[in-house]
MARBA-3410 file (N, C-alpha, C, O; in Angstrom, 1 decimal):
139
-68.7,-9.1,-39.4,-69.9,-9.7,-39.1,-69.8,-10.3,-37.8,-68.9,-11.2,-37.6 ~ -70.6,-10.1,-36.8,-70.4,-10.8,-35.5,-71.1,-12.0,-35.5,-71.8,-12.3,-36.5 ~ -70.9,-12.8,-34.4,-71.5,-14.2,-34.3,-73.0,-14.2,-34.4,-73.5,-15.2,-34.9 ~ -73.7,-13.2,-34.1,-75.2,-13.2,-34.3,-75.6,-13.0,-35.7,-76.8,-13.3,-36.0 ~ -74.8,-12.5,-36.5,-75.1,-12.2,-37.9,-74.6,-13.4,-38.7,-73.7,-14.1,-38.4
-75.3,-13.5,-39.9,-74.8,-14.5,-40.9,-75.0,-14.1,-42.2,-75.9,-13.2,-42.4 ~ -74.3,-14.6,-43.3,-74.6,-14.3,-44.6,-75.3,-15.4,-45.2,-74.9,-16.6,-45.1 ~ -76.4,-15.1,-46.0,-77.3,-16.0,-46.6,-77.4,-15.6,-48.0,-77.4,-14.4,-48.3 ~ -77.5,-16.5,-49.0,-77.6,-16.3,-50.3,-78.9,-16.9,-50.9,-79.4,-17.9,-50.3 ~ -79.5,-16.3,-51.9,-80.7,-16.7,-52.5,-80.8,-16.4,-53.9,-80.0,-15.6,-54.4
-81.7,-17.1,-54.6,-81.8,-16.8,-56.1,-83.2,-17.4,-56.5,-83.8,-18.1,-55.8 ~ -83.5,-17.0,-57.7,-84.7,-17.6,-58.3,-84.3,-18.9,-59.1,-83.1,-19.3,-59.1 ~ -85.3,-19.5,-59.6,-85.0,-20.9,-60.2,-84.1,-20.8,-61.4,-83.1,-21.6,-61.5 ~ -84.2,-19.9,-62.2,-83.3,-19.8,-63.4,-81.9,-18.9,-63.1,-81.0,-18.9,-63.9 ~ -81.9,-18.3,-62.0,-80.6,-17.6,-61.7,-80.6,-16.1,-62.1,-79.7,-15.4,-61.8
-81.7,-15.6,-62.8,-81.7,-14.3,-63.2,-81.7,-13.2,-62.1,-81.4,-12.1,-62.4 ~ -82.1,-13.6,-61.0,-82.3,-12.8,-59.7,-81.5,-13.4,-58.6,-81.7,-14.6,-58.2 ~ -80.5,-12.7,-58.1,-79.7,-13.3,-57.0,-79.6,-12.2,-56.0,-79.7,-11.0,-56.3 ~ -79.4,-12.7,-54.7,-79.3,-11.7,-53.6,-78.6,-12.3,-52.4,-78.3,-13.5,-52.3 ~ -78.2,-11.3,-51.6,-77.4,-11.7,-50.3,-78.1,-11.1,-49.2,-78.7,-10.1,-49.4
-78.1,-11.7,-48.0,-78.6,-11.2,-46.8,-77.5,-11.2,-45.9,-76.9,-12.3,-45.6 ~ -77.1,-10.1,-45.3,-76.2,-10.0,-44.2,-76.9,-9.6,-42.9,-77.1,-8.5,-42.6 ~ -77.2,-10.6,-42.1,-78.0,-10.4,-40.9,-78.8,-11.6,-40.5,-78.9,-12.6,-41.2 ~ -79.4,-11.5,-39.4,-80.2,-12.6,-38.8,-81.5,-12.7,-39.5,-82.2,-11.7,-39.6 ~ -81.9,-13.8,-40.0,-83.2,-14.1,-40.5,-84.2,-14.4,-39.4,-83.8,-15.1,-38.4
-85.4,-14.0,-39.5,-86.4,-14.3,-38.4,-86.8,-15.8,-38.6,-86.5,-16.5,-39.6 ~ -87.5,-16.3,-37.5,-88.0,-17.6,-37.7,-89.2,-17.6,-38.6,-90.0,-16.7,-38.5 ~ -89.2,-18.5,-39.6,-90.2,-18.4,-40.7,-91.6,-18.7,-40.2,-91.8,-19.3,-39.1 ~ -92.5,-18.2,-40.9,-93.9,-18.5,-40.7,-94.5,-19.1,-42.0,-94.0,-18.8,-43.1 ~ -95.5,-19.8,-41.8,-96.3,-20.4,-42.9,-97.6,-19.5,-43.1,-98.4,-19.5,-42.2
-97.8,-18.9,-44.3,-98.9,-18.2,-44.6,-99.9,-18.9,-45.4,-99.6,-19.5,-46.4 ~ -101.1,-19.0,-45.0,-102.2,-19.7,-45.6,-103.2,-18.8,-46.3,-104.3,-19.2,-46.7 ~ -102.9,-17.5,-46.5,-103.9,-16.6,-47.1,-104.2,-16.9,-48.6,-103.4,-17.5,-49.2 ~ -105.2,-16.5,-49.0,-105.7,-16.7,-50.4,-104.6,-16.2,-51.4,-104.4,-16.8,-52.5 ~ -104.1,-15.0,-51.1,-103.1,-14.4,-52.0,-101.9,-15.3,-52.2,-101.5,-15.6,-53.3
-101.3,-15.6,-51.0,-100.2,-16.5,-51.2,-100.4,-17.8,-51.8,-99.6,-18.3,-52.7 ~ -101.6,-18.4,-51.5,-102.0,-19.7,-52.2,-102.1,-19.5,-53.7,-101.6,-20.3,-54.4 ~ -102.8,-18.5,-54.1,-102.9,-18.2,-55.6,-101.5,-17.9,-56.2,-101.3,-18.3,-57.3 ~ -100.7,-17.2,-55.6,-99.4,-16.8,-56.2,-98.5,-18.1,-56.3,-97.7,-18.3,-57.3 ~ -98.6,-18.9,-55.3,-97.6,-20.0,-55.2,-98.1,-21.4,-55.5,-97.4,-22.3,-55.8
-99.4,-21.5,-55.5,-100.0,-22.8,-55.7,-100.3,-23.5,-54.4,-101.0,-24.6,-54.4 ~ -99.8,-23.0,-53.3,-100.0,-23.7,-52.0,-99.7,-22.6,-50.9,-99.5,-21.4,-51.2 ~ -99.7,-23.0,-49.7,-99.3,-22.0,-48.7,-97.8,-21.6,-48.8,-97.0,-22.4,-49.4 ~ -97.3,-20.5,-48.3,-96.0,-20.1,-48.4,-95.3,-20.1,-47.1,-96.0,-20.0,-46.1 ~ -93.9,-20.1,-47.2,-93.2,-20.0,-45.9,-92.1,-18.9,-46.2,-91.3,-19.0,-47.2
-92.1,-17.9,-45.2,-91.3,-16.8,-45.4,-90.5,-16.4,-44.1,-91.0,-16.8,-43.0 ~ -89.3,-15.8,-44.3,-88.6,-15.2,-43.2,-88.6,-13.7,-43.4,-88.8,-13.3,-44.6 ~ -88.3,-12.9,-42.5,-88.0,-11.5,-42.8,-86.7,-11.0,-42.2,-86.2,-11.6,-41.3 ~ -86.3,-9.9,-42.8,-85.0,-9.4,-42.3,-85.0,-7.9,-42.5,-85.9,-7.4,-43.3 ~ -84.2,-7.1,-41.9,-84.1,-5.7,-42.1,-83.8,-5.5,-43.6,-82.8,-6.1,-44.1
-84.6,-4.6,-44.2,-84.3,-4.3,-45.6,-83.0,-3.9,-45.9,-82.5,-4.3,-47.0 ~ -82.3,-3.0,-45.1,-80.9,-2.7,-45.3,-79.9,-3.7,-45.3,-78.8,-3.5,-45.8 ~ -80.3,-5.0,-44.8,-79.4,-6.1,-44.9,-79.5,-6.9,-46.2,-78.8,-7.9,-46.4 ~ -80.5,-6.5,-47.0,-80.5,-7.3,-48.3,-79.9,-6.6,-49.4,-80.1,-5.4,-49.6 ~ -79.1,-7.2,-50.2,-78.5,-6.8,-51.4,-78.9,-7.6,-52.6,-78.6,-8.7,-52.6
-79.6,-7.0,-53.5,-79.9,-7.7,-54.7,-78.9,-7.6,-55.7,-78.7,-6.5,-56.3 ~ -78.1,-8.6,-56.0,-76.9,-8.6,-56.7,-77.2,-8.7,-58.2,-76.3,-8.3,-59.1 ~ -78.3,-9.3,-58.6,-78.7,-9.3,-60.0,-80.2,-9.2,-60.0,-80.9,-10.0,-59.4 ~ -80.7,-8.2,-60.7,-82.2,-8.0,-60.8,-82.8,-7.9,-62.2,-83.9,-7.3,-62.3 ~ -82.1,-8.3,-63.2,-82.5,-8.1,-64.5,-83.9,-8.5,-64.8,-84.6,-7.8,-65.6
-84.4,-9.5,-64.2,-85.8,-10.0,-64.4,-86.8,-9.8,-63.3,-87.9,-10.3,-63.4 ~ -86.3,-9.1,-62.2,-87.2,-8.8,-61.1,-88.4,-7.9,-61.4,-88.2,-6.8,-62.0 ~ -89.5,-8.4,-61.0,-90.8,-7.6,-61.4,-91.5,-7.6,-60.0,-91.5,-8.5,-59.1 ~ -92.2,-6.5,-59.8,-93.1,-6.3,-58.6,-94.5,-6.2,-59.0,-94.9,-5.6,-60.0 ~ -95.4,-6.8,-58.3,-96.8,-6.9,-58.5,-97.5,-6.3,-57.2,-97.3,-6.8,-56.1
-98.2,-5.2,-57.3,-98.9,-4.5,-56.3,-100.2,-5.5,-56.0,-101.1,-5.5,-56.8 ~ -100.1,-6.3,-55.0,-101.2,-7.3,-54.7,-102.2,-6.8,-53.7,-103.2,-7.4,-53.6 ~ -102.0,-5.7,-53.1,-103.0,-5.1,-52.2,-102.7,-3.6,-51.9,-101.7,-3.1,-52.4 ~ -103.4,-3.0,-51.1,-103.1,-1.6,-50.7,-101.9,-1.5,-49.9,-101.3,-0.4,-49.8 ~ -101.5,-2.6,-49.3,-100.4,-2.5,-48.2,-99.1,-3.2,-48.7,-98.1,-3.1,-48.0
-99.2,-4.0,-49.8,-98.1,-4.9,-50.2,-97.9,-5.0,-51.7,-98.8,-5.0,-52.5 ~ -96.6,-5.3,-52.0,-96.3,-5.8,-53.4,-95.5,-7.0,-53.3,-95.0,-7.3,-52.2 ~ -95.3,-7.8,-54.3,-94.8,-9.1,-54.2,-93.7,-9.1,-55.4,-93.9,-8.7,-56.6 ~ -92.4,-9.5,-55.1,-91.4,-9.6,-56.1,-91.2,-11.0,-56.6,-91.2,-12.0,-55.8 ~ -91.1,-11.1,-57.9,-91.0,-12.4,-58.5,-90.1,-12.3,-59.8,-89.8,-11.2,-60.3
-89.7,-13.4,-60.3,-88.8,-13.4,-61.5,-89.8,-13.5,-62.7,-90.7,-14.4,-62.7 ~ -89.6,-12.6,-63.6,-90.4,-12.5,-64.8,-90.0,-13.6,-65.9,-90.6,-13.9,-66.9 ~ -88.8,-14.2,-65.5,-88.4,-15.3,-66.5,-88.9,-16.6,-66.1,-89.5,-17.3,-66.9 ~ -88.6,-17.0,-64.8,-89.0,-18.4,-64.5,-90.3,-18.4,-63.5,-90.8,-19.5,-63.2 ~ -90.7,-17.3,-63.0,-91.8,-17.2,-62.1,-91.7,-17.4,-60.7,-92.7,-17.3,-60.0
-90.4,-17.5,-60.2,-90.2,-17.8,-58.7,-90.7,-16.6,-57.9,-90.6,-15.5,-58.3 ~ -91.3,-17.0,-56.8,-91.8,-16.0,-55.8,-90.6,-15.8,-54.9,-90.1,-16.7,-54.3 ~ -90.3,-14.5,-54.7,-89.1,-14.2,-54.0,-89.3,-13.4,-52.8,-88.7,-13.7,-51.7 ~ -90.1,-12.3,-52.9,-90.2,-11.3,-51.9,-91.7,-10.8,-51.6,-92.5,-10.8,-52.5 ~ -91.9,-10.5,-50.4,-93.2,-9.7,-50.0,-92.7,-8.4,-49.4,-91.9,-8.4,-48.4
-93.1,-7.4,-49.9,-92.8,-6.0,-49.3,-94.0,-5.2,-48.9,-94.8,-4.7,-49.7 ~ -94.1,-5.0,-47.6,-95.2,-4.2,-46.9,-94.7,-2.8,-46.7,-95.4,-2.1,-46.1 ~ -93.6,-2.4,-47.3,-93.3,-1.0,-47.3,-92.6,-0.6,-46.0,-92.3,0.6,-45.9 ~ -92.4,-1.4,-45.0,-91.8,-1.0,-43.7,-90.3,-1.3,-43.8,-89.7,-1.3,-44.8 ~ -89.6,-1.4,-42.6,-88.2,-1.6,-42.5,-87.8,-3.0,-42.9,-86.6,-3.2,-43.1
-88.7,-3.9,-43.0,-88.3,-5.3,-43.3,-88.8,-5.7,-44.5,-89.9,-5.3,-45.0 ~ -88.1,-6.8,-45.2,-88.5,-7.4,-46.4,-88.6,-8.9,-46.1,-87.8,-9.5,-45.4 ~ -89.7,-9.4,-46.6,-90.0,-10.9,-46.4,-89.5,-11.7,-47.5,-89.6,-11.2,-48.7 ~ -88.8,-12.7,-47.3,-88.2,-13.6,-48.3,-88.7,-15.0,-48.2,-88.8,-15.6,-47.2 ~ -89.1,-15.4,-49.4,-89.6,-16.8,-49.5,-88.4,-17.8,-49.1,-87.3,-17.6,-49.6
-88.8,-18.7,-48.2,-87.7,-19.6,-47.8,-87.1,-20.6,-49.0,-86.0,-20.9,-49.0 ~ -88.1,-20.9,-49.8,-87.7,-21.8,-50.9,-86.6,-21.2,-51.8,-86.0,-22.0,-52.5 ~ -86.4,-20.0,-51.9,-85.4,-19.3,-52.8,-84.0,-19.2,-52.1,-83.1,-18.8,-52.8 ~ -83.9,-19.5,-50.8,-82.7,-19.3,-50.0,-81.9,-20.5,-50.3,-82.4,-21.6,-50.4 ~ -80.6,-20.4,-50.3,-79.6,-21.6,-50.4,-79.7,-22.3,-49.1,-79.8,-21.7,-48.0
-79.7,-23.6,-49.2,-79.8,-24.4,-48.0,-78.3,-24.8,-47.5,-77.4,-24.9,-48.3 ~ -78.2,-24.9,-46.2,-79.1,-25.1,-45.2,-79.2,-23.8,-44.4,-78.2,-23.1,-44.1 ~ -80.4,-23.5,-44.0,-80.6,-22.3,-43.2,-80.6,-22.6,-41.7,-80.2,-21.7,-40.9 ~ -80.9,-23.8,-41.3,-81.0,-24.1,-39.9,-82.3,-23.6,-39.3,-82.5,-23.7,-38.0 ~ -83.2,-23.0,-40.1,-84.4,-22.4,-39.6,-85.6,-23.4,-39.6,-85.5,-24.4,-40.3
-86.6,-23.2,-38.8,-87.8,-24.1,-38.8,-89.0,-23.2,-38.7,-88.9,-22.1,-38.1 ~ -90.1,-23.6,-39.3,-91.4,-22.9,-39.3,-91.7,-22.7,-37.6,-91.6,-23.6,-36.8 ~ -92.1,-21.4,-37.3,-92.5,-21.2,-36.0,-93.9,-20.8,-35.7,-94.4,-20.7,-34.6 ~ -94.6,-20.6,-36.8,-96.1,-20.2,-36.6,-96.8,-20.3,-37.9,-96.2,-20.2,-39.0 ~ -98.1,-20.4,-37.9,-99.0,-20.3,-39.1,-99.8,-19.1,-39.0,-100.3,-18.7,-37.9
-100.0,-18.4,-40.2,-100.8,-17.2,-40.2,-102.0,-17.3,-41.2,-102.0,-18.2,-42.1 ~ -103.0,-16.5,-41.0,-104.1,-16.6,-41.8,-104.8,-18.0,-41.9,-105.2,-18.4,-43.0 ~ -104.8,-18.7,-40.7,-105.4,-20.0,-40.7,-106.9,-20.1,-41.0,-107.4,-21.2,-41.3 ~ -107.6,-18.9,-41.0,-108.9,-18.9,-41.3,-109.1,-19.0,-42.8,-110.2,-19.2,-43.3 ~ -108.1,-18.9,-43.6,-108.2,-19.1,-45.0,-107.5,-20.4,-45.6,-107.2,-20.5,-46.8
-107.2,-21.3,-44.7,-106.7,-22.6,-45.1,-107.5,-23.3,-46.2,-108.7,-23.4,-46.1 ~ -106.8,-23.7,-47.2,-107.6,-24.4,-48.3,-108.2,-25.9,-47.8,-107.7,-26.5,-46.8 ~ -109.1,-26.3,-48.5,-109.8,-27.6,-48.1,-109.0,-28.8,-48.4,-109.4,-29.9,-48.0 ~ -107.9,-28.7,-49.1,-107.2,-29.8,-49.6,-106.0,-30.3,-48.5,-105.3,-31.2,-48.8 ~ -105.9,-29.6,-47.5,-104.8,-29.9,-46.6,-105.3,-29.4,-45.1,-106.2,-28.6,-45.0
-104.7,-30.0,-44.1,-104.9,-29.6,-42.7,-103.6,-29.2,-42.1,-102.5,-29.7,-42.5 ~ -103.6,-28.4,-41.2,-102.4,-28.0,-40.4,-102.4,-29.0,-39.2,-103.3,-29.0,-38.4 ~ -101.3,-29.8,-39.2,-101.4,-30.9,-38.2,-100.3,-30.9,-37.1,-100.2,-31.8,-36.3 ~ -99.5,-29.8,-37.2,-98.6,-29.6,-36.2,-99.2,-28.8,-35.0,-100.3,-28.3,-35.1 ~ -98.3,-28.7,-33.9,-98.8,-27.9,-32.7,-98.3,-26.6,-32.7,-98.4,-26.0,-31.6
-97.8,-25.9,-33.7,-97.3,-24.6,-33.7,-98.4,-23.6,-33.5,-99.5,-24.0,-33.7 ~ -98.0,-22.4,-33.0,-99.1,-21.4,-32.8,-99.8,-21.1,-34.2,-99.2,-21.2,-35.3 ~ -101.1,-20.7,-34.1,-101.9,-20.4,-35.2,-102.6,-19.1,-35.0,-103.2,-18.8,-34.0 ~ -102.6,-18.2,-36.1,-103.2,-16.8,-36.0,-104.0,-16.7,-37.2,-103.7,-17.1,-38.3 ~ -105.2,-15.9,-37.0,-106.0,-15.7,-38.1,-105.6,-14.5,-38.9,-106.1,-14.2,-40.0
-104.7,-13.7,-38.4,-104.1,-12.6,-39.2,-102.5,-12.6,-39.0,-101.9,-13.5,-38.4 ~ -102.0,-11.5,-39.4,-100.5,-11.2,-39.1,-100.3,-9.7,-39.0,-100.8,-8.9,-39.8 ~ -99.5,-9.4,-38.0,-99.1,-8.0,-37.8,-97.7,-8.0,-37.2,-97.1,-9.1,-37.0 ~ -97.1,-6.8,-37.0,-95.8,-6.7,-36.5,-95.6,-7.4,-35.1,-94.5,-8.0,-34.8 ~ -96.7,-7.3,-34.3,-96.6,-8.0,-32.9,-96.4,-9.5,-33.0,-95.7,-10.2,-32.3
-97.2,-10.0,-34.0,-97.1,-11.5,-34.3,-95.8,-11.8,-35.0,-95.2,-12.9,-34.7 ~ -95.2,-11.0,-35.9,-94.1,-11.3,-36.6,-92.9,-11.4,-35.6,-92.0,-12.1,-35.9 ~ -93.0,-10.7,-34.6,-91.8,-10.7,-33.7,-91.9,-11.5,-32.4,-91.1,-11.4,-31.5 ~ -93.1,-12.3,-32.5,-93.3,-13.3,-31.3,-92.6,-14.5,-31.5,-92.7,-15.4,-30.6
END
């Protein structure tokens, strides 16, 4: 592994699902879309990595839910932890909360800000987008 790569570990709350990431994690984004809020109870924060760099080492309770025409969401059927967002491309999105700390990462942007719930405000000066696409993901 060169100095640009790193190994990161993650798991669900109960430990029924564990995984390793060998590679650089993207700068995380905060998603305020209705689906993420309904799934997690609030907005979510995710990073993404090349799919080939993720190894799921234990998946006995991993379940996938097709949440839209373009994506499915991975979660633990035992404890309910939100783990993955899979849009079918070369990258897999990973919920920051399931990664072992310390990651050294900070939120870099907000997406789907037009769907922000009425019980909170985005009060930082980070970039804000009304949608999300590959161009935004890599900015």
